[in-house]
VOLUMRO-728532 format. One record per residue (C-alpha): residue in one letter; x, y, z. Coordinates in steps of 0.1 Angstrom, whole numbers, plus 5000, padded with zeros to 4 digits. Example, Ala and Ser with C-alpha at 12.3 -4.5 7.8 and 13.67 -1.06 7.14 Angstrom:
<recs>
A512349555078S513749895071
</recs>
This chain:
<recs>
M321080799418E320881069445I320781439436S320581719461L317481939456D319782249458A321882119429L319082059404P319982199370E317982479354D318082319319T314882139309A316581859290A318881789320L315881769343R314081539319A317081309318I317181299356I313481219358L313780939332A316780789350Q314980789384H311880639367R313980349353Q315480299388I312080299405T310680059379G313679829385I313279839422A309479769419A310179469397A312879349421N310379379450R307879169432A310478909424Y311578899461E307878879471A307478579448L310678429463V309278469499Q306078299489A308078019472L309977969504K306777949524V305477679501T308777489505I308577519543A304977399543R305877099521L308877009543K306877029574K304276809558Q306976559547R308676569581F305776569605G303076419583P299976639586S297676539557S294476699569E292476889542K293077209561I296877189556E296377079520R294177379513E296877609529I299477469506E297277499476Q296477859484L300177939487E300877769454L298077969437A299578289452L302978189440E301678119405S300078459403L303278639415D305478449392T303178529363A303378899371R307078869375A307478699341A305378979325A307579249341D310779069332P310178859301A313878819291P315178469298D318178399320P321578389304E321878019310D318777969289G320878019258D320078379249E323278549242E321778889245A320078829278G322878989299A323479289275D321479529295A322079389330A320679599358A322979779382P324179579412E321779759436E318879679413R319879319406R316979069409P317078709421P317378469392R314178339377R314477959374R312477789347G311677419348V312477229316P309477059301R309676679299I308176569266S306976209261P308876039232D305475939218A304476299213P303976399177R306776599161E306876839132T310176949116I310477289099V313577329078L314677689072D317077629043P318977939030G318977788995E321677658972R323477978963C325378238984P323278558986D326478768984C328478618955G326178358941G328578068948A327377718956L326677648993R327777339011L326377199044V328677249074G326277189102E322877289116D321277439146V318277269160A315877429185E312577289199L309377479202L306577329222D303177419207F299577319213I297077159189A293677299199A291077029206R288277009182L285176809175K284576629142V281476459127V282076109114E279576019088I279075639084C277675579050R276375229042P275475189005K272674948997K273274728967S271174468949C272174158929R271374188892D270773808891C268773728922E267774078933C269174008968M269774328988V273274359003Q274374619029T277274619054P275874599090A276174909110P279174899135P278174889172R278175219190P279575269225I276075379235P273175229217R271575489194G273875749209M275676009188A278876029209G281975839197P284275659220S286975929221L284376199230L282875979258A286275909272H287076279272I283776359290L284476089317V288076179323S287276559324K284476499350Y286076229372D289776299368D290076659359H286976749381L285276949354P281476959359L279376879329Y277877229325R281477369321Q282177099295G279077199277E280377559275I283677439261F281977219235A279877519225R282977719218M284077429195G280777459175A278677189192D275777299214I275276979234P272376999260R273476929295S270876659298T272476479268L275876509285I274476359316D272976069297W276175999278C278176009310G275875769328Q275575529299A279275519293A279975449329A277375169327V279275019297L282475019318R280774869349P281574499341L285274589339A285074789372D283574479388I286474259375I288974509389R287174499423A287274119423E290974129415V291674379443M289774169468A291673859458S294874019472D296073929507R297074289516L294974599512H294974969521A291575109529D290175459534D286875659530T285776009525P282376179527I280376299496R277176499497V274176329480L270776479472D268076319492P264576399479R263076249511K264376529532R262476859533R264277159520I262977419545E266077619552G267877589518L269677319500E271277169532R267877019541G267776829509V271176649511K272676369530E276276259536G277175949516R280575779516I283175669490W285375379500V288575279484Y290574959487L293974969472R296474699462D299974839457D302974609459R305374849443P307174949475W308574599478A308874529441G305974279441K304674139408D300974199413P299974519394P298574809414A294774859414A292175059432A288574959439Y285975219449W282475169464F279675409472S277475379503P274575609514D276075629550R279175529570K277775219588G280174939595E278074699575H279374849543P283074779546Q282174439562S280174359530H282974489507L285574269525K283373959532N285573739511F288873909518M291573729539G294873889548I296174219561L294074539561Q295874869566A293375149576D292575399603A290975329636Y287375339622A285175139645G283374979615F286574779607G286674639643K284374349637L286674229608Y289574179632E287673959656P288973599659G287073329640A286072979651D289672869650G290773149673R292573339646P291173649628R290373629592I291773979587R294774119605E295074489612A298074699602A297975049618C299075369602W302075549616A301275869596H297875879614L299675859648R302276109637R299576349627D298176339663F301476439677H301876709651D298576869660V299576889696W303077029687K301577289664A298977399689T301077399721G304777379710S305177079733P308776949734I307376599742A305276609710F308276729691E310376449704A307676199693L307776349658E311576319658R311475949668I308775869642G310676069616K313675839620L311475549611Y310375729579D314075789570I314675419571E311575349550A312675609524A315975419520I314275089513N311375189492G311174969462A313774729475S313374349477L311674179506D314874049520R316474389521R313374559536H313174289563A316874309572A316774689574R313674689596Q315174429619K318474609622D317374969623S313574999628R312874739655P315074889681R313575239675V310075109676A310774929709A312375239723F309375449712R306975219731T309075239763W309375619759C305475649756E304975429787H307375649806Q305875979794L302375869804T303475869840R304576239837I301876409817P298076479823G296176169815K293276349798G295376559775D295576509737L299276409741A298276119764K295476019741A297875989712M300275769732R297475549745Y296175519709A299475369699L299975149730N296375009728R296974899692W300674809695D300474479676A298974659646F301674929647A304474669650L303174439622F305274609595L308374489614D307474119609D306074139574A308174329549R305274349525V303374579549A303774949545I304575179575D301475389568N298275409549N299275709527A298775499496A294975489503E294875849512R296375939479A293775719461I290975889479R292276239474P290776279439I287276249455S288276529479L289376749450G286176669431R284076799460K285477139454N284077149419F280577009425L278177049454F276776699456A275976379438G272476379423S271476049438D272775719452A272975589416G275175889408G277475789437E277775439423I278575579388L281275789404A282775479421D282675279388A284375549369M286975609395T287775239397V288675219360I290375559357E292475549388T293575189381A294575289346K296675579361L298375339386S299375129356G300975429339L298375469312N296875779297P293275729311E291675909282S293375689255Y292575379276L288875459280A288475559243D289875219233L287675039259L284575209247A285375129211R285974759219I284074639249R280574609234Q281774369207Y284474199228D284073849241Q282673899276A284473589288R287773749279L287274089295D290374029316D292274119284L291074469287L292274519323P294774809325W297774589332N296874359303W295774629278K299374719267T299674369252L296674409228G298674589202R298174939190P295075089208A292175179186A292075529201E295675599191A295275429157A292475669148
</recs>
C-alpha cells in the first residue's frame, strides 16, 4: 500500500486507517521474513545432512554444527508458530484460509509432522452427546454418524509412596506367630522401588540427565532426595544388573563378527595434584564398545552391544576383551588392534580385520573440504557409488548381497585401487591426499573383505552409532568420579543399549528386571536377556 506524502488526507480517521493498514502490512512482512529465515536454516540443515550422508564426515565437529543448526531452526520455528498460530488449510481447519494474506505478503507453508502414536499407548474416550431430544422442537434424536478427533495429551509424572503392611497374627490354639515374609527389594534396605530406579538409570545413562538435575525434578514432585542417596541408588541398581551385563558381554563375544570402537571419557584421578584447576585432577579413561548386528543381512542372532571401561587406551585392554573371540573384527586402524591380527601357530590369524570405508571416505572429505581438490572429490564420488549399492541391498539375504557385490561392487573396488595407484604417481607423496590413498592400499585386503563375505558391512558406522551416546553424555557431565564409576557406566550402557537394539522401552525393561532379578533363579538369567524378555508374559512394570 503506497501513498504519496503529498496526497495524505487531512481527516484524522482516514490517517488512522492508513496507519493501521500499513502496520498490518509491516507485521505481515516481518512474520514472512521470520518464516523465510526459518526456511533458509532448514535448508542449511538439509544440506549439511546430505553432505554427511554423501561424503561421510562423522567427526564430532560436524555433528555439533548440525546440532547447532537444528537448535537454531527449532527456535525459529517456535517463534514462527507463535507469530502465525493458525494451522494450514490441509490440517482440516475450514476457517484457516478465511483471512488469507495478500499475495505479496504470502508466507511459505508451515509443514507439521504427524505424531506417530504407539498402539499400546493408553486411550481415553470423551463422548460429547447432545442428548436424546432436539433442542429446537423437543423431538427424539437418532444417531446418523459421528465425528472423531484425537487430542494428544500428557500425563504428568509423579511419585507415589507404596506402604507395605504385614499384619502379625497369632494362633489361638498354639500361640504360633504368623506373618507374611517381606518381599525382596531391588536394593537391600533401600527405599527406591524398581520403577524409580529404572527411571533414574535411564535418565542418567540414556537421556544424559545428571543426578543433581534429577534431584531438582523430584523436588518439584514433592520428594527431596539427597544427591548422595541418588548416587547410592544408581550405583547399587547398576550392581544388581551387572550379572546380566556380563551375560550380554559373553553373548557378544561368542559371535564370529563384531564391530568395535572406543571414545575418551574424563575420570577424576585423586593421585594427580590439582595445581592449576580441575584439569590437574583428571585423567582420560576409555569406553570400548563391541557390537553384534546381523540385521543388515537378515541374520537370526539378535543385536547386542557390550561396553567396557579402561583407565587408559593401551592395546592390552582390547586384547583382553577379545582374548576368546575368533572371527572378523571391523574397526578403525588403532594400533592396539594390530596384535590381534597377527598369524597364529598355524599361520592363520585368529581374528581377521575388516576395514571401514566410511573412515577412508572421511579422510578424502577432509581434503576436499579444506582444498576443494577435484581428485578428492572424485574419490568421494567413487566411494559414494559403493554406498548406493549397499543401500539397495541393506536387509537383503546373503545370496542377494553376495551377488550384488560381485556384479556391481567388485569392479568398482578394483577400479578404485587402480585409480589410487595411478594418482599416487601424480600427486605430492607427503600430502594428506596421498596419505589417504596409501592408507587404503596398505590395508587393501581388509578393505576388500566385504566383497568375499556378504555378512561383513562396508563400514563401521554401527559401532560409531553405539558409541555416540557416550559422546552425548560427555556434554552433560564433566567427568566420571572414579574408575568404578566408569565401570558402572559400562554396565548400565550394556543393558540399556542392548534393550534399545531389541526394540524395547529401556525404562519398562529395567523396571521389570529390577523387580525380578534378585529373586530370579540365577541359573536362568538368560530368560531376562532383552531378546528373550518378550516371551516372559506381561512385564511386571507394565502390569503395575
